[in-house]
C-alpha positions in Angstrom: -93.1 20.8 -23.1 -94.9 17.2 -23.6 -97.9 16.4 -21.1 -99.7 13.6 -20.6 -103.2 12.9 -21.9 -104.7 12.0 -18.8 -108.1 13.0 -16.9 -107.5 14.6 -13.3 -110.4 13.2 -11.1 -111.4 14.6 -8.2 -113.8 14.4 -5.2 -116.0 11.3 -4.9 -114.5 10.3 -8.7 -111.1 10.6 -6.9 -112.2 8.3 -4.0 -113.7 5.7 -6.8 -110.5 5.6 -9.0 -108.0 5.2 -6.4 -110.5 2.9 -5.0 -110.2 0.8 -8.0 -106.7 1.2 -8.2 -105.3 0.1 -5.5 -107.8 -3.0 -5.8 -106.2 -3.7 -9.0 -102.7 -3.7 -7.2 -103.7 -6.6 -4.9 -104.3 -4.3 -2.2 -108.1 -3.9 0.2 -109.6 -0.5 -0.1 -110.8 -0.6 3.8 -112.6 2.4 5.3 -109.2 3.6 7.6 -107.4 3.5 3.9 -110.3 5.8 2.4 -110.3 8.1 5.7 -107.2 8.4 5.0 -107.1 9.3 0.9 -110.4 11.4 1.3 -108.5 13.7 3.9 -105.2 13.6 1.5 -107.1 15.0 -1.2 -108.9 17.1 1.1 -105.3 19.4 1.9 -104.7 22.2 -0.2 -100.9 21.7 0.4 -99.1 18.6 0.7 -100.0 17.5 4.0 -97.7 14.9 6.6 -98.8 12.5 8.3 -98.6 13.9 11.4 -101.4 16.6 9.8 -103.2 13.7 8.3 -103.6 11.5 11.5 -104.3 14.9 13.7 -107.0 14.9 10.8 -108.2 11.2 11.0 -108.0 11.4 14.8 -110.9 14.3 14.8 -112.9 12.3 12.4 -112.9 9.5 13.6 -113.0 10.3 17.1 -110.5 8.3 18.7 -106.6 8.7 18.3 -104.6 7.6 14.8 -101.2 7.1 15.8 -98.8 8.9 12.7 -96.7 5.7 12.2 -100.0 4.3 10.7 -101.3 7.0 8.4 -97.3 6.7 7.4 -97.9 2.8 6.7 -100.7 3.2 4.5 -99.5 6.5 2.6 -96.1 4.2 1.4 -98.8 1.8 0.5 -100.3 4.9 -1.5 -97.1 6.0 -2.8 -96.6 2.7 -4.5 -99.6 1.9 -5.9 -99.6 5.2 -7.5 -102.1 6.5 -5.1 -100.3 9.6 -3.6 -96.5 11.3 -4.5 -94.3 11.9 -1.8 -92.6 15.7 -1.4 -89.6 14.6 -0.6 -88.1 18.2 0.5 -91.4 18.6 2.6 -91.5 15.2 3.9 -95.5 15.6 3.0 -98.0 14.1 0.3 -100.2 14.9 -2.1 -102.8 12.8 -3.4 -102.2 11.7 -7.4 -105.4 13.3 -9.1 -105.1 10.8 -11.9 -103.9 7.7 -10.2 -104.4 5.3 -13.7 -101.9 7.1 -15.1 -98.1 5.8 -14.3 -95.7 8.5 -15.0 -92.8 10.4 -12.8 -93.7 14.0 -11.8 -92.2 17.7 -11.3 -92.9 19.5 -8.1 -92.7 23.4 -8.2 -92.4 24.1 -4.1 -93.6 27.7 -3.0 -90.7 28.2 0.1 -93.1 31.2 0.5 -96.6 29.8 1.2 -95.9 26.0 0.4 -97.8 25.7 -2.1 -97.0 22.8 -4.5 -97.3 22.5 -7.9 -97.5 18.9 -9.7 -96.9 19.1 -13.8 -96.0 16.6 -16.1 -93.0 16.8 -18.6 -91.9 13.4 -20.1 -89.4 15.3 -22.2 -87.9 16.1 -19.0 -88.3 12.9 -16.8 -86.9 10.7 -19.7 -84.1 12.6 -19.8 -83.2 12.2 -16.1 -84.2 8.4 -16.5 -81.9 8.5 -19.6 -79.2 10.3 -17.9 -79.0 7.8 -14.9 -79.2 4.5 -17.4 -76.0 5.6 -19.1 -74.3 6.1 -15.1 -75.8 2.4 -14.7 -78.8 3.6 -12.4 -81.9 1.8 -12.9 -84.1 4.6 -11.6 -87.8 3.3 -9.8 -89.7 6.9 -10.5 -87.3 9.8 -10.4 -88.7 12.7 -8.1 -88.0 16.3 -9.8 -88.6 19.1 -7.1 -88.2 22.9 -8.4 -87.9 25.4 -5.3 -88.5 29.2 -5.7 -91.2 31.0 -5.5 -95.0 30.8 -6.8 -96.9 33.8 -8.8 -99.1 34.6 -5.6 -96.0 34.9 -3.7 -93.7 36.7 -6.4 
């Protein structure tokens, strides 16, 4: 399997790289965006906008609407700060937002754990197949459903 050479950030380092990446894209790193990113990065599994809105509402001491969270999550996905797990309508923080690439999600049907892997040979083949069909793939999303090692 061909993997990317990149550094996976975590904690405060991930927030700093996310901020820098968002600012480079021409957007502002506001207090609410920082809070939503921090909450998203703190989840062990993919989180829905409702999960994130609830957590941010508790932390802020005021209600934060899921619609506001969805808008920020869409911004994060477009800026490569987060990935959307399509089949779960949920999001994960991108641990290497400074590296633009396609990714593959392994989604456990039992516990919901989602593992992100990089394999440029697979995603390159998907992009080539799309191009052969006259389709311009913006960002392929590949999800494999099954059982993780712990649930097997």
